[in-house]
C-alpha positions as CSV (number, residue, x, y, z in Angstrom):
1,M,-6.6,10.8,24.4
2,D,-7.0,11.1,21.1
3,H,-7.3,15.2,21.1
4,I,-3.3,14.6,22.6
5,Q,-2.1,12.1,19.9
6,I,-3.4,15.0,17.5
7,Y,-2.1,17.6,19.1
8,I,1.3,15.7,19.2
9,G,1.4,14.7,15.5
10,Y,0.5,18.5,15.1
11,T,3.4,19.7,17.2
12,A,6.1,17.2,16.1
13,G,5.2,18.2,12.3
14,I,5.8,22.0,12.9
15,L,8.9,21.3,14.9
16,A,10.1,18.7,12.2
17,F,10.8,22.0,10.2
18,L,13.6,23.7,12.3
19,P,16.4,21.8,11.4
20,Y,15.6,22.7,8.1
21,I,15.7,26.1,8.3
22,F,18.9,26.0,10.2
23,Y,20.3,23.3,7.0
24,I,19.0,25.7,4.3
25,R,20.8,28.7,6.6
26,A,24.1,26.9,7.0
27,M,23.9,26.1,3.0
28,R,23.2,29.8,1.8
29,R,26.4,30.7,4.3
30,G,28.3,28.8,2.3
31,T,29.5,26.2,5.2
32,T,27.7,23.1,3.6
33,R,27.4,22.0,0.3
34,P,24.7,18.8,0.1
35,N,24.9,15.6,-2.2
36,L,21.9,16.1,-3.9
37,T,21.7,12.6,-4.9
38,G,21.0,12.1,-1.2
39,W,18.7,14.6,-0.8
40,V,16.6,13.0,-3.7
41,L,17.0,9.7,-2.5
42,Y,15.8,10.4,0.8
43,T,12.7,12.2,-0.7
44,L,11.7,9.8,-2.5
45,A,11.8,7.6,0.6
46,M,9.9,10.1,2.7
47,I,7.4,10.6,-0.2
48,M,6.9,6.9,-0.7
49,I,6.0,6.8,3.4
50,V,3.6,9.4,3.0
51,S,1.7,7.5,-0.1
52,S,1.6,4.3,1.9
53,S,0.6,5.5,4.7
54,I,-2.3,7.9,3.6
55,A,-3.5,4.2,1.3
56,L,-3.2,2.5,4.8
57,G,-5.4,5.2,6.5
58,A,-2.7,6.2,8.9
59,W,-3.2,9.7,8.4
60,Q,-1.9,10.5,12.3
61,A,1.7,9.8,10.9
62,V,1.3,11.6,7.6
63,W,2.2,14.8,9.3
64,L,5.1,14.3,10.2
65,A,6.3,12.7,6.9
66,M,5.2,15.6,4.8
67,A,6.9,18.2,7.1
68,Y,10.3,16.0,6.1
69,V,8.9,16.3,2.3
70,I,8.2,19.9,2.4
71,G,11.7,20.7,4.3
72,Q,13.6,18.3,2.1
73,I,12.0,19.6,-1.2
74,A,13.3,23.6,0.4
75,V,16.7,22.1,1.1
76,I,16.9,20.6,-2.7
77,L,15.7,23.7,-3.9
78,V,18.5,26.0,-2.6
79,A,20.7,23.0,-3.4
80,F,20.8,23.9,-7.0
81,R,22.6,26.9,-6.3
82,T,25.1,25.3,-3.7
83,G,24.9,21.7,-4.2
84,Y,26.7,18.8,-6.0
85,F,25.5,15.7,-7.8
86,A,27.6,12.6,-6.9
87,F,26.7,8.9,-7.3
88,T,28.2,6.2,-5.3
89,K,27.4,2.5,-5.7
90,L,25.3,2.9,-2.4
91,D,23.2,5.6,-4.4
92,Y,22.7,3.2,-7.1
93,T,21.4,0.6,-4.7
94,L,19.2,2.5,-2.9
95,F,17.2,3.7,-6.2
96,F,17.5,0.2,-7.4
97,I,15.7,-0.9,-3.7
98,S,13.2,2.1,-4.1
99,F,12.1,1.4,-7.5
100,L,11.7,-2.5,-6.0
101,S,9.6,-1.5,-3.5
102,I,7.2,0.6,-5.2
103,G,7.2,-2.6,-8.0
104,L,6.1,-4.8,-4.9
105,W,3.5,-2.5,-3.6
106,M,2.1,-2.1,-7.3
107,Y,2.1,-5.7,-7.6
108,T,1.1,-6.8,-4.4
109,N,-1.9,-3.7,-4.1
110,N,-0.8,-3.6,-0.7
111,A,0.8,-0.2,0.5
112,L,2.5,-1.6,3.4
113,Y,5.1,-3.5,1.3
114,A,6.4,-0.4,0.2
């Protein structure tokens, strides 16, 4: 049973790259212009998930989350040419919550809070 879960995790991690390939292709064709603010926030959240999963020893969750982080970084790099930055009140709120959760993790020394 453990081997099946490992293979499912690897497969999910590999399949997680597919949407990013299509999204990057759409950006290069000029059919979409991503807001870099949202992508940076999303990447920050995923990096926190990866970090807390590693700290908690939940290695099964790391592969999929790492695939998301790599895909998001690829989108951000391509988006510097085609995307734009626009901050809304929601973006500022999410940045605040993200840094608050990092602070809570550091204060309590418990990755589960992140």
